[in-house]
C-alpha positions, 0 to 999 in steps of 0.5 A: 601347749593348747590347754585342751592338750594340757588338760588330756594329758593330765588326764592320761597321768591321772588315769594311770596313777589311779591304775597302779595306786593300792584299791583302798576299797579292797577290791585288788583280790590276789590272784592264785596260781592255777593248779591242775586241769578240768576234765570234762566227760558229759555235757551236764558237768560244764552246768556245774563247773563253767568252762572258765574256771580254774581250780587255785592253789591257795596254800602249800607247805602242807604235809597232808591236809585234810578235813576243810570246813568253812566257819561261817561266823568268822568268814574263814576256812580251817583243815587239818594237816593230820601228820603235823598235829594241826588244825590250820586256818585260811582266810582272804587276805591273811593267808595261813596260820596255825589255829590249833595245836595238837589237834588230834594227839596229846601224848608224847608218841613220836612214831605216828605217821598221822596223829592230828586231827582228820575230818572237820565238821561244825555243830549246829552252834558253830562249835568245831568237832573233829575226828582225832586220829591219835587219841582214837575218838570224836571230840569237839572244840568249845567257844573258847578255842581252848576246851576240848570235849570228849563226845565219843572213844570206845565202843562196846569197851573197846578204843575206837580204830581211829575216827577218820570222818564225820557227818551231822543229820539234820536231826543232830544226830552225828555219823562217823567212820573208823578205818585204822589209819591213825594207827600207822607208824612212820617206820614202814611195816616189815613183813610179818608185822602188824601193819595197824599195831594197837586195834581192839576192834576187829573191824571198821565200823561205820557208827552213829551218836545219837544227840542224846549220846546213844552210840550204835554201829550201823555197818562193819561190811566195809574194808576201809570206810572213809568219806561220809555224806548225806544226800540232800533230802537225808535219805542216802547216806554216802560212804567211800571205801578207800581200799585199793583192793576194793575203791568203791562208793556206797549208797546205803538207804537211811531207814526211819530209825537212822540206821542203814538199810541195804548198801549198793555200790554207786560207783566203782574206780577200780579201773582208775586205780589200775591206771594209776590214778593218784588218791582213792576214794575219801572225803565228799560232799554233795550239792543242793541237788544231789551231785555228789562231789567226791575225792578219788582217783585222779582229784574231785570226781563229780557225779549224779545223783545216780552215779554218773560220772560227770567229769573231774576236778583233776589235781594231778596229786592224791586228793583227800576232801573237800567242802563249800564255802563263802556263799556255798558256790566255791568248793575247797579241796584239800590235795596233799600238800595243797589247799585249793578252791574252785569257783562252782556254778551250784551251791553246797547242801545246806547254803 
C-alpha cells in the first residue's frame, strides 16, 4: 500500500472512532422523544414557537404532575406529583428523583385523592413556596431543605379550601387561589354526598398575603379559581377558572393598593370543552412581552396580551401548568403523567 493511501485509511478509522467514543466535553445531550403536536392558528405564533420546535418528553411515571418551577441556583426543575404527596426534581443528565416527601400533607388520612403540594414558586431569596393541598395552607420550604414554615392557613378563622396556585408581586406580596380540589376523596362521591367534604369557607377565593403578613380577600366571584399570573408591568392579574360550566380566563386590573378592579373575560374556552378537548383552564405563565402561555383544553394555549389565540402546544392529554426555565427561553410543561419542555423564541417574565 502506498503511504498516502495508508494515511487516508488511518484518518478514516480515527474519525470513525471519534464519532463512536463518548464525548468527554459532555456535548452529547440526550435526545428525548417527541410529545404531542404544535397547532398554529396565526402567523404571529411562529415568532414565539419556531417551526422546527418540538415538545420533548423528559420524564413520565407521575400520577398527576403540577407546579413546575426552575431553581436557578441549582440549575434544575422541581414540580409536584399531587397524588403521591411528593415534590419531584428533574435535572439534565441526572433525570428524575424525589426532592421532598410529604410535600402537601403530613397526616394519616389515606382517603384523599390529591393530598400533595400543588402550585410552587420561589421567593426573592430562592426558597420554594408551595400550596399544600392536604394541609390546606401556603407554606415555605426553608433553605435547609427540611424545615417547613406555614405562611397562612386560615381566612377569618376558617381553614382554606386547598390553596392551588400562587404568584409573587415584585413588592413581595403573594397572591394565590383557593379552589376545593384538595378535599376530594379517592372514592367517587355518590348522589347526595358532599363533593368537597370538610369545607369551612362557602366560597372559592383569590387572596393576597402582603409581605407584612396581612391577608386580604381580593375576589370570590369565580367558581373554581386556579392558575394565576401577572402581566409584565403587573397592572393585570390573570386568573384561570377551571369550571367545565364556565371555563374562562379573567383579566383583573390591579389597583395602586394591590387590590383588584372589575375583571373581564380574557378568553372563553367553552367551545373547546364542548369539543371534548382534554383539560380545563389551569396554570399559566407570561413572557417578557405579555404573551400568555396558559394550560387548558388541548394543551398550552398561547394568547397575545389582548386575548387573541395564536396557537396551541397540543399535548394530547390534560395539562396542568407550565413555567420558564434554563435561560428563560425554555418552557417546561406538566402534562398529566409527564414532564415535558419546548424551546421557544421568547423569554419568560423575569429572565
